[in-house]
C-alpha positions as CSV (number, residue, x, y, z in Angstrom):
1,M,-68.8,13.9,22.8
2,P,-71.8,13.4,25.0
3,N,-75.6,13.6,24.2
4,W,-75.8,11.5,21.1
5,Y,-79.2,11.2,19.4
6,V,-80.9,9.5,16.4
7,W,-83.2,10.8,13.8
8,A,-84.8,9.5,10.6
9,E,-87.0,11.2,8.0
10,G,-90.5,11.6,9.2
11,L,-89.6,10.9,12.8
12,T,-88.8,13.0,15.9
13,S,-85.2,13.0,17.1
14,R,-84.6,10.9,20.2
15,D,-81.6,11.2,22.6
16,I,-79.6,8.1,23.5
17,E,-80.1,7.9,27.2
18,S,-76.8,6.2,28.0
19,T,-74.8,9.2,26.5
20,Q,-76.7,12.0,28.4
21,G,-75.0,14.6,30.6
22,D,-71.5,15.9,30.4
23,T,-69.6,13.3,32.5
24,L,-68.7,10.9,29.6
25,T,-69.2,7.9,31.7
26,F,-69.8,5.8,28.6
27,V,-66.3,6.6,27.3
28,G,-63.5,4.3,28.4
29,P,-59.9,5.5,29.3
30,F,-57.5,6.6,26.6
31,E,-54.5,4.4,27.2
32,R,-53.0,3.6,23.8
33,P,-51.3,6.1,21.5
34,E,-53.7,5.4,18.7
35,Q,-56.5,6.5,20.9
36,Y,-55.1,10.0,21.7
37,Q,-52.7,10.9,18.9
38,R,-54.2,13.4,16.5
39,Y,-51.9,12.5,13.6
40,A,-49.1,10.1,12.9
41,D,-46.1,12.1,14.2
42,D,-48.0,13.8,17.1
43,G,-45.5,14.6,19.8
44,W,-48.2,15.2,22.5
45,S,-48.8,12.6,25.2
46,P,-51.4,13.0,28.0
47,F,-50.5,12.7,31.6
48,T,-52.6,10.5,33.9
49,P,-53.5,11.9,37.3
50,E,-51.1,9.3,38.8
51,S,-48.2,10.3,36.6
52,R,-48.8,14.0,37.2
53,F,-48.7,13.4,41.0
54,K,-45.5,11.4,40.7
55,K,-43.8,14.1,38.6
56,N,-44.9,17.0,40.9
57,D,-44.1,15.0,44.1
58,E,-40.4,15.0,43.0
59,L,-40.3,18.8,43.2
60,A,-38.6,20.2,46.3
61,V,-40.3,23.2,48.0
62,S,-37.7,25.3,49.6
63,N,-39.9,27.5,51.7
64,V,-43.5,26.4,52.3
65,S,-44.5,29.7,53.9
66,E,-43.7,31.6,50.6
67,K,-46.2,29.4,48.8
68,L,-49.1,30.9,50.8
69,V,-49.4,33.6,48.2
70,I,-49.8,32.8,44.5
71,P,-48.2,34.3,42.4
72,T,-45.1,34.5,44.6
73,P,-44.6,38.1,45.7
74,V,-41.5,40.1,44.7
75,E,-40.3,40.2,48.3
76,M,-41.7,38.2,51.3
77,N,-39.7,38.6,54.5
78,M,-41.1,36.1,57.0
79,K,-40.4,36.7,60.7
80,S,-40.9,34.5,63.7
81,G,-44.2,34.6,65.4
82,S,-47.8,35.4,64.4
83,V,-50.6,37.7,65.5
84,K,-54.2,36.9,66.1
85,V,-56.6,39.4,64.6
86,D,-59.8,39.2,66.7
87,S,-62.7,41.4,67.4
88,S,-60.6,43.7,69.5
89,W,-58.9,45.0,66.3
90,T,-60.3,47.7,64.0
91,V,-59.8,48.9,60.5
92,V,-58.8,52.6,60.1
93,N,-61.0,54.1,57.4
94,S,-59.6,55.4,54.2
95,T,-62.0,57.6,52.3
96,K,-60.3,57.0,48.9
97,Y,-60.1,53.2,49.5
98,Y,-63.2,52.6,51.5
99,Q,-64.3,49.6,49.4
100,V,-61.1,47.8,50.3
101,A,-61.4,48.8,53.9
102,K,-64.9,47.3,53.9
103,L,-63.7,44.1,52.3
104,I,-60.9,43.7,54.9
105,A,-63.3,44.5,57.8
106,E,-65.8,41.9,56.5
107,H,-63.1,39.2,56.0
108,F,-61.8,39.6,59.6
109,G,-65.1,40.5,61.2
110,L,-64.0,43.9,62.3
111,T,-65.5,47.4,62.6
112,I,-64.3,50.5,60.7
113,R,-63.3,53.6,62.5
114,S,-62.1,57.0,61.3
115,T,-59.3,57.6,63.9
116,K,-56.2,55.5,64.6
117,P,-56.0,53.8,68.0
118,Q,-52.7,53.0,69.9
119,E,-52.6,49.4,68.8
120,K,-54.6,46.5,67.2
121,F,-55.5,48.2,64.0
122,I,-55.2,47.7,60.3
123,D,-54.2,50.9,58.6
124,I,-54.9,51.6,54.9
125,T,-52.5,54.2,53.6
126,E,-51.6,55.6,50.2
127,Q,-47.9,55.5,49.3
128,H,-46.9,56.9,45.9
129,D,-43.3,55.7,45.8
130,L,-44.1,52.0,45.7
131,N,-42.4,50.3,42.7
132,P,-40.5,47.3,43.8
133,L,-39.8,46.0,40.3
134,N,-38.9,49.5,39.0
135,V,-41.2,49.3,36.0
136,S,-43.9,51.7,35.0
137,T,-46.4,49.3,33.3
138,T,-47.7,47.8,36.6
139,V,-46.9,50.4,39.1
140,N,-50.5,51.0,40.0
141,E,-50.8,47.4,41.0
142,A,-47.9,47.4,43.5
143,Y,-48.6,47.1,47.2
144,L,-46.8,46.8,50.6
145,I,-48.0,44.8,53.7
146,Q,-46.3,45.1,57.1
147,I,-47.6,42.9,59.8
148,S,-46.4,43.3,63.4
149,S,-47.9,42.1,66.7
150,Q,-49.3,45.6,67.4
151,Y,-50.7,46.7,64.0
152,I,-50.9,46.0,60.3
153,T,-50.2,48.5,57.6
154,V,-51.5,48.0,54.0
155,S,-50.1,50.5,51.5
156,A,-50.5,51.1,47.8
157,R,-50.5,53.9,45.3
158,A,-53.8,53.0,43.5
159,K,-57.0,51.1,43.9
160,A,-55.7,48.0,42.0
161,G,-52.7,47.6,44.3
162,M,-54.9,48.0,47.4
163,F,-57.2,45.3,46.1
164,Y,-54.3,42.9,45.5
165,A,-53.1,43.6,49.0
166,Y,-56.5,42.5,50.3
167,Q,-56.2,39.3,48.3
168,T,-52.8,38.6,49.8
169,L,-54.1,39.2,53.3
170,K,-56.8,36.6,52.6
171,S,-54.2,34.1,51.3
172,I,-51.9,34.3,54.4
173,H,-54.9,34.2,56.8
174,Q,-55.5,30.6,55.9
175,D,-56.4,29.1,59.3
176,G,-58.8,31.8,60.0
177,K,-57.1,32.6,63.3
178,S,-53.7,34.3,62.9
179,L,-51.4,36.1,60.5
180,P,-47.6,35.5,60.2
181,L,-45.4,38.4,61.1
182,C,-43.9,39.5,57.8
183,V,-43.2,42.3,55.3
184,I,-44.5,41.7,51.8
185,K,-43.7,43.8,48.8
186,D,-45.3,42.9,45.5
187,Q,-45.9,44.1,42.0
188,P,-47.1,42.1,38.9
189,R,-44.3,41.3,36.5
190,F,-46.7,41.4,33.5
191,A,-49.2,44.1,32.7
192,Y,-51.5,41.6,30.9
193,R,-52.4,38.6,33.0
194,G,-55.4,37.0,31.4
195,M,-57.8,34.2,31.0
196,H,-59.6,33.3,27.8
197,L,-63.1,31.7,28.0
198,D,-64.9,30.5,24.9
199,V,-68.6,30.6,25.6
200,G,-69.5,30.5,21.9
201,R,-68.7,26.8,21.7
202,N,-69.5,25.8,25.2
203,F,-71.9,28.1,27.1
204,F,-71.4,29.0,30.8
205,S,-74.1,30.7,32.8
206,K,-73.8,34.2,34.3
207,E,-73.4,32.6,37.8
208,E,-70.5,30.5,36.5
209,I,-68.8,33.6,35.0
210,L,-69.0,35.4,38.3
211,K,-67.3,32.5,40.0
212,I,-64.6,32.5,37.4
213,L,-64.0,36.2,37.9
214,E,-63.8,35.7,41.7
215,T,-61.1,33.0,41.2
216,M,-59.2,35.2,38.7
217,A,-59.1,38.0,41.3
218,M,-57.7,35.6,43.9
219,Y,-54.8,34.9,41.6
220,K,-54.5,38.6,40.6
221,L,-55.4,38.1,36.9
222,N,-56.6,41.3,35.3
223,Q,-57.8,40.5,31.8
224,F,-60.9,38.4,31.0
225,H,-61.0,37.6,27.2
226,F,-64.7,36.9,26.8
227,H,-65.2,34.9,23.6
228,L,-68.9,35.7,23.0
229,T,-69.5,34.6,19.4
230,E,-68.5,31.6,17.3
231,D,-69.8,29.4,14.5
232,E,-71.4,27.4,17.3
233,G,-73.3,30.1,19.1
234,W,-74.0,33.9,19.5
235,R,-74.2,34.7,23.3
236,L,-74.8,38.4,23.7
237,E,-78.3,40.0,23.4
238,I,-78.4,42.8,20.9
239,P,-81.8,44.5,21.3
240,G,-82.0,45.7,17.7
241,I,-81.2,42.3,16.2
242,P,-83.2,39.8,18.2
243,E,-82.6,36.9,15.8
244,L,-79.0,36.7,16.9
245,T,-80.0,35.2,20.2
246,E,-83.5,33.8,19.3
247,I,-81.8,31.6,16.7
248,G,-78.1,31.9,17.0
249,S,-77.9,31.2,20.8
250,R,-79.8,27.9,20.5
251,R,-78.8,24.5,19.2
252,C,-81.4,21.8,18.2
253,H,-82.2,19.4,15.5
254,D,-83.6,21.7,12.8
255,L,-82.1,20.8,9.4
256,N,-83.2,24.2,7.9
257,E,-81.9,26.1,10.9
258,D,-85.1,28.2,11.0
259,T,-85.4,28.1,14.8
260,C,-81.9,27.2,15.9
261,I,-78.5,26.1,14.6
262,L,-77.7,22.5,14.3
263,P,-76.3,20.6,17.3
264,Q,-72.5,20.6,17.7
265,L,-69.9,19.6,20.3
266,G,-72.2,17.3,22.2
267,S,-75.1,19.7,22.7
268,G,-77.9,17.1,21.9
269,S,-81.1,17.6,19.9
270,S,-83.0,19.8,22.4
271,K,-83.0,23.6,22.5
272,N,-82.4,23.2,26.3
273,G,-79.2,21.3,25.8
274,L,-75.6,22.2,26.9
275,G,-75.0,24.4,23.9
276,S,-77.9,26.8,24.3
277,G,-78.0,30.1,26.2
278,F,-77.1,33.8,26.1
279,Y,-76.5,36.8,28.3
280,T,-79.1,39.5,28.4
281,T,-77.9,43.1,28.4
282,E,-78.6,43.2,32.2
283,D,-76.5,40.0,32.7
284,Y,-73.6,41.5,30.7
285,M,-73.7,44.8,32.6
286,E,-73.6,42.8,35.9
287,I,-70.6,40.9,34.7
288,L,-68.8,44.1,33.7
289,R,-69.5,45.7,37.2
290,Y,-68.4,42.5,39.0
291,A,-65.2,42.4,37.0
292,N,-64.5,46.1,37.5
293,D,-64.8,45.8,41.2
294,R,-62.1,43.1,41.1
295,N,-59.6,45.0,38.9
296,I,-60.5,42.9,35.8
297,Q,-61.0,44.3,32.4
298,V,-63.5,42.4,30.2
299,I,-62.4,42.1,26.6
300,P,-65.5,41.1,24.6
301,E,-64.7,39.2,21.4
302,I,-67.1,39.4,18.5
303,D,-65.6,37.3,15.7
304,M,-65.4,38.8,12.3
305,P,-65.2,38.2,9.4
306,G,-64.9,34.5,10.0
307,H,-66.0,32.2,12.8
308,C,-69.4,33.9,12.9
309,R,-71.8,31.4,11.3
310,A,-74.2,31.8,14.2
311,G,-74.5,35.5,13.2
312,D,-73.5,36.1,9.6
313,E,-70.5,34.2,8.1
314,V,-68.5,36.3,5.7
315,A,-65.0,34.7,5.3
316,G,-65.2,32.1,2.5
317,A,-68.6,33.2,1.5
318,W,-67.2,36.4,0.1
319,K,-65.3,34.5,-2.6
320,E,-68.6,33.9,-4.6
321,S,-70.7,36.6,-3.1
322,P,-72.2,39.0,-5.8
323,E,-72.2,41.8,-3.3
324,C,-68.5,41.2,-2.5
325,K,-67.6,41.1,-6.2
326,K,-69.3,44.5,-6.6
327,F,-67.4,45.9,-3.7
328,L,-64.1,44.5,-5.0
329,S,-64.8,46.2,-8.4
330,K,-65.8,49.5,-6.7
331,K,-62.6,49.6,-4.6
332,G,-60.3,48.4,-7.3
333,I,-59.4,45.3,-5.3
334,N,-58.2,42.4,-7.4
335,D,-58.8,39.3,-5.2
336,T,-60.2,38.2,-1.9
337,A,-56.7,38.0,-0.3
338,T,-56.4,41.7,-0.8
339,L,-59.9,42.1,0.6
340,K,-58.7,40.5,3.8
341,R,-56.0,43.1,4.1
342,Y,-58.5,45.9,3.3
343,F,-60.7,44.6,6.1
344,A,-57.8,44.6,8.6
345,H,-57.0,48.2,7.6
346,F,-60.7,49.2,7.8
347,M,-60.8,47.8,11.4
348,S,-57.6,49.7,12.2
349,N,-59.4,53.0,11.2
350,L,-62.6,52.1,13.1
351,T,-60.9,51.2,16.4
352,N,-58.7,54.3,16.1
353,D,-61.7,56.5,15.7
354,E,-63.3,55.0,18.8
355,G,-60.1,55.2,20.9
356,L,-59.8,51.4,21.2
357,H,-56.9,49.0,21.0
358,M,-57.2,46.5,18.1
359,A,-57.0,42.8,19.1
360,V,-56.6,40.3,16.4
361,W,-56.1,36.5,16.1
362,A,-52.7,36.2,14.5
363,D,-54.1,34.4,11.4
364,A,-55.7,37.7,10.3
365,L,-52.3,39.5,10.2
366,K,-50.7,37.5,7.4
367,E,-51.1,36.3,3.8
368,G,-49.7,32.8,3.5
369,N,-46.7,32.8,5.8
370,A,-45.9,36.5,5.3
371,L,-46.9,38.9,8.1
372,Y,-48.5,42.2,7.3
373,N,-46.1,45.1,7.8
374,I,-47.4,46.9,11.0
375,S,-46.3,50.2,9.6
376,A,-48.8,49.8,6.7
377,F,-51.8,50.0,9.0
378,P,-53.2,53.5,8.3
379,T,-54.0,54.7,11.8
380,N,-54.1,52.3,14.7
381,Q,-50.8,50.5,15.1
382,N,-51.5,49.6,18.7
383,I,-52.3,46.0,17.8
384,I,-52.4,43.0,20.1
385,A,-51.8,39.7,18.2
386,Y,-53.4,36.7,19.9
387,N,-51.3,33.7,18.9
388,W,-53.3,30.6,19.4
389,D,-51.2,28.0,17.5
390,N,-47.8,28.4,19.1
391,L,-47.5,24.6,19.0
392,W,-44.0,23.2,19.4
393,E,-45.1,19.7,18.3
394,R,-46.1,21.1,14.9
395,G,-43.0,23.2,14.5
396,H,-44.8,26.5,15.3
397,G,-42.9,27.3,18.5
398,D,-41.4,30.5,17.1
399,K,-44.6,32.2,16.0
400,A,-44.9,34.5,19.0
401,Y,-41.3,35.6,18.5
402,K,-41.9,36.5,14.9
403,L,-45.0,38.5,15.7
404,A,-43.1,40.4,18.5
405,N,-40.2,41.1,16.2
406,A,-42.6,42.4,13.6
407,G,-43.7,45.1,16.1
408,Y,-47.0,43.6,17.4
409,K,-47.9,43.2,21.0
410,V,-48.3,39.5,21.6
411,C,-50.6,37.4,23.8
412,V,-49.9,33.7,23.8
413,S,-53.5,32.3,23.9
């Protein structure tokens, strides 16, 4: 970890200058197993940049042109020749998909017109029968691109598919001059294509979040799991509870934690270190709008009942809490293990009342090694289990299968 510091009773904490920053220049290479193995029989071994290059260099690429688009489309029929899209071309306006028409026009430096010319145009059309994979879950994200020497047709049945067609056009327009003549049919294979970012432990600025969303859109990812709270930091402004961000979003050397929480994960002794920061309500709304424009759903995570020391830690504390003991007695609950199941059922009711899906780290869906019966949840059984420890080297490689077989929707996190 970077940003070491020293402190002694009666003295002000001082940072160790040689460890400052986040580049870890003071740390030597990890070359021996005893340096990187986490336990005696750890099966994990890190690749060096050199070994990764050697391994990947052995892979044969059958058709380089198909790799212009990532993920690879369902169908990509490449023809001989190309077409140069210059200022003599125009984009034919689509009232319903004007924003995509505008993006395409801006990318190619073209004007938008309402009528279709004889040639040299990009036509944006709605086509309701597009479904190349013949599945219903991602049908609104399907699209068709047809590029000829005279015109280009971009078709989709919904806004999401039209936006992804635009992303593909950008990908195959790599040299900034011409497009290959081709027909591309595409549709995502998975409805949930996500990225998880933990800003509770390591904070990222709003500007960095927007860059991440832009990159996600390029690769047609559509779910942004935004891990906003943790033991190590609370990152979202709640106007009615200002101490959550006034104290919980900052790390510094304060043994009583009256003004901040203690430094962790290399954040250093100052409140202005790597571990401090939060998003204002305006920041968060801007992130939501930016994501929505790119067909990305933001899934905000507020950890409860555990992993929330920066707010109000409950799990563990409830074992000796007088208030929890009163609650147990009132509800006729015998132990804290049963209280955990009660809490899960309570959240099932709450999310159901609000018309929300219920997303849960898989740990919260079991007692010991036994999974909760999904049919026992009183109302909301539309539960997504996030399985974070599907680790083959620890013998946990079958956890996702067990959750799926028990009736839960599963995201391997």
